[in-house]
C-alpha positions in Angstrom: -20.3 -1.4 55.6 -16.7 -1.0 56.8 -14.5 1.9 57.8 -13.6 4.1 54.8 -10.1 5.6 54.7 -10.5 8.0 51.7 -11.2 11.7 52.2 -14.4 13.2 50.9 -15.8 9.9 49.5 -19.1 11.6 48.3 -17.1 14.2 46.3 -18.3 17.4 47.9 -17.0 20.8 47.2 -15.7 22.2 43.9 -13.2 24.6 42.5 -12.6 25.5 38.8 -9.0 24.5 37.8 -9.4 24.9 34.0 -11.7 26.5 31.5 -11.2 25.9 27.7 -12.6 26.4 24.3 -12.0 23.7 21.6 -11.8 24.2 17.9 -15.5 23.7 17.5 -16.1 26.7 19.8 -17.4 24.5 22.6 -16.6 26.0 26.0 -15.9 23.7 28.9 -14.7 23.5 32.5 -12.8 21.2 34.8 -13.7 21.3 38.5 -12.1 19.3 41.3 -13.8 18.0 44.4 -12.1 18.6 47.7 -9.1 16.2 48.1 -9.5 14.8 44.5 -8.0 15.6 41.1 -9.5 15.1 37.7 -7.2 13.3 35.2 -7.5 12.7 31.5 -5.5 11.3 28.6 -5.2 13.4 25.5 -6.7 11.4 22.7 -7.0 14.3 20.2 -3.6 15.8 19.7 -4.9 17.9 16.8 -7.2 19.7 19.3 -5.6 20.0 22.8 -8.8 21.4 24.3 -11.0 18.5 23.2 -11.5 16.4 26.3 -14.4 15.6 28.7 -15.5 18.2 31.3 -15.6 17.4 35.0 -18.4 19.2 36.8 -20.0 19.1 40.2 -23.6 18.1 40.7 -26.0 18.0 43.7 -24.8 14.4 44.1 -21.2 13.8 43.3 -19.6 14.7 40.0 -20.2 14.1 36.3 -17.7 13.5 33.5 -19.5 15.1 30.5 -18.4 14.5 26.9 -20.0 14.2 23.5 -19.0 12.8 20.1 -15.5 11.9 21.0 -13.3 9.0 22.3 -11.9 9.7 25.7 -10.3 8.4 28.9 -10.5 10.2 32.2 -11.3 9.9 35.9 -10.7 11.0 39.5 -7.7 10.3 41.7 -6.9 10.8 45.4 -3.2 10.8 46.0 -1.0 9.5 48.8 -3.4 7.1 50.4 -1.6 5.2 53.2 -2.3 1.4 53.4 -1.3 -0.8 56.4 0.6 -4.0 55.8 -1.6 -7.1 56.3 -4.9 -5.1 56.0 -7.5 -6.0 53.4 -9.4 -3.3 51.6 -12.5 -3.0 49.5 -12.5 -0.4 46.8 -16.0 0.6 45.7 -17.3 3.0 43.1 -21.0 3.9 42.9 -22.0 5.6 39.6 -24.6 6.0 36.8 -23.6 6.1 33.1 -26.0 8.0 30.9 -25.4 7.6 27.2 -27.3 8.5 24.1 -26.4 7.5 20.5 -26.7 9.1 17.2 -27.6 7.0 14.2 -29.0 4.2 16.3 -27.6 2.1 19.2 -24.6 0.0 18.1 -24.9 -3.8 18.6 -22.0 -3.8 21.1 -23.4 -0.8 23.1 -22.4 -2.4 26.4 -18.7 -2.0 25.5 -19.1 1.7 24.6 -18.4 3.0 28.2 -16.0 1.1 30.4 -14.5 1.7 33.8 -11.7 0.3 36.1 -9.8 0.8 39.4 -6.1 1.6 39.1 -3.9 1.8 42.2 -0.5 3.4 41.5 1.8 2.0 44.1 4.7 4.2 45.3 7.9 2.3 44.7 6.1 -0.7 43.2 4.0 -2.1 40.4 0.4 -0.8 39.9 -2.5 -3.1 40.6 -5.8 -2.6 38.8 -9.0 -4.2 37.5 -9.7 -5.1 33.9 -11.8 -2.6 31.9 -15.4 -3.5 32.8 -18.7 -2.7 31.0 -22.3 -2.7 32.3 -24.3 -5.8 32.8 -27.5 -3.9 33.2 -30.2 -4.0 30.5 -29.5 -0.4 29.5 -27.6 2.7 30.5 -29.1 5.2 33.0 -29.1 2.6 35.8 -27.1 3.0 39.0 -24.2 0.6 39.1 -21.1 -0.2 41.2 -17.6 -1.5 40.7 -15.6 -3.5 43.4 -12.0 -4.4 43.9 -10.5 -6.2 46.9 -6.9 -5.7 47.6 -4.5 -6.5 50.5 -1.2 -4.7 51.3 1.7 -7.0 52.1 3.5 -4.2 53.8 2.9 -0.5 54.6 2.6 1.3 51.3 1.3 4.5 49.8 -0.9 4.5 46.7 -2.6 6.9 44.3 -6.2 5.7 44.0 -7.7 6.1 40.5 -11.2 5.5 39.2 -11.0 5.6 35.4 -13.6 5.8 32.8 -13.2 5.5 29.0 -15.4 5.8 25.9 -14.5 4.0 22.7 -17.4 5.2 20.4 -17.5 8.7 19.0 -21.2 8.9 18.0 -22.6 9.4 21.5 -23.1 11.9 24.2 -22.2 10.7 27.7 -22.9 12.0 31.2 -21.0 9.6 33.5 -22.2 10.4 37.1 -19.9 9.4 39.9 -21.7 9.4 43.2 -19.1 8.0 45.7 -15.6 6.5 45.8 -14.5 4.6 48.9 -11.7 2.3 50.1 -12.9 0.4 53.1 -11.0 -1.7 55.7 -12.3 -5.2 55.3 -12.0 -8.4 57.4 -9.0 -10.6 56.6 -11.2 -13.3 55.1 -13.2 -10.9 52.9 -13.2 -11.8 49.2 -10.3 -12.8 47.0 -7.7 -10.0 47.1 -5.1 -8.7 44.7 -1.9 -8.2 46.7 -0.1 -4.9 46.8 3.6 -4.4 47.5 6.8 -6.4 47.7 6.6 -10.0 48.8 3.4 -10.8 47.0 4.6 -14.4 46.5 4.5 -16.8 49.4 7.3 -15.9 51.8 10.2 -18.4 51.8 10.8 -20.6 54.9 12.8 -18.8 57.4 16.2 -20.5 58.0 17.8 -20.4 61.5 20.8 -18.0 61.9 23.8 -19.5 60.2 26.4 -21.1 62.6 30.1 -20.6 62.1 31.7 -23.3 60.1 33.8 -25.9 62.0 37.5 -25.7 61.5 38.6 -27.4 58.4 40.1 -30.9 58.8 43.6 -31.4 57.5 43.6 -33.1 54.1 45.5 -36.4 54.0 47.3 -36.5 50.7 46.5 -39.6 48.7 49.3 -41.5 47.0 48.9 -41.8 43.3 48.2 -45.2 41.9 51.5 -46.9 41.0 53.5 -45.9 44.1 55.7 -42.9 44.9 59.3 -42.1 44.1 60.3 -42.8 47.7 59.5 -46.5 47.6 63.1 -47.5 46.9 64.4 -45.6 49.9 61.8 -47.1 52.1 62.7 -50.6 50.9 66.4 -49.9 51.7 65.6 -48.8 55.2 63.5 -52.0 55.7 66.3 -54.2 54.6 68.7 -52.5 56.9 66.4 -53.0 59.8 66.1 -56.7 59.0 69.9 -57.1 59.0 70.2 -55.4 62.4 67.5 -57.7 63.7 69.4 -60.8 62.5 72.6 -59.6 64.1 70.9 -59.1 67.4 69.5 -62.6 67.2 73.0 -64.0 66.6 74.5 -62.1 69.5 71.8 -63.3 71.8 72.2 -66.9 70.7 75.9 -66.9 71.5 75.5 -65.6 74.9 
């Protein structure tokens, strides 16, 4: 719909970056699409090689895991965002899950997904973990996230998937991952970068302060110690005035 800024959004290409065998003798592989990396969180420290595989398919990639809890995903690093630009993150995928011992009553919460943008020099922004609203697994789905950069920033763009139920086998097919430039009025964004709060009103440049005015000392209540001297001077002036009057009268 809009201009996508991510490289290789349809997850083409593949290269093996890891092969492993877990304690159960299961052999697995990790492959990377061009310009993408596979990431996972180790949830089984007793078996370091027990984690989901990441494999290429004719369409996109699959995260493949069975009978374990896990969290993993794909990341594209160092994605440059422009300040003031709004973006639409979009993932198109299909979760296929089969259960042993019957489908649990909360099956919708078994597999969850989210976006996570790791902001260089700032706090990450992300969606809450989300589950399917479809009537069953095996149906193509999408996940959306609208963001806006408040300044030029660089992010690592993650799409993460997790499984919180061990008694299942999951093939989580990821068909495309995009980040599209959207119009400024599109959706309700989560803001990225410093200054996410409304900017303060800009004040005019400060002017130099005027010279300080001399402070007139205030006499303390009750008079000062010089009052007697002042009164003496006043009396002396009155005597001089009387003498002048007398001299003038005699002339």
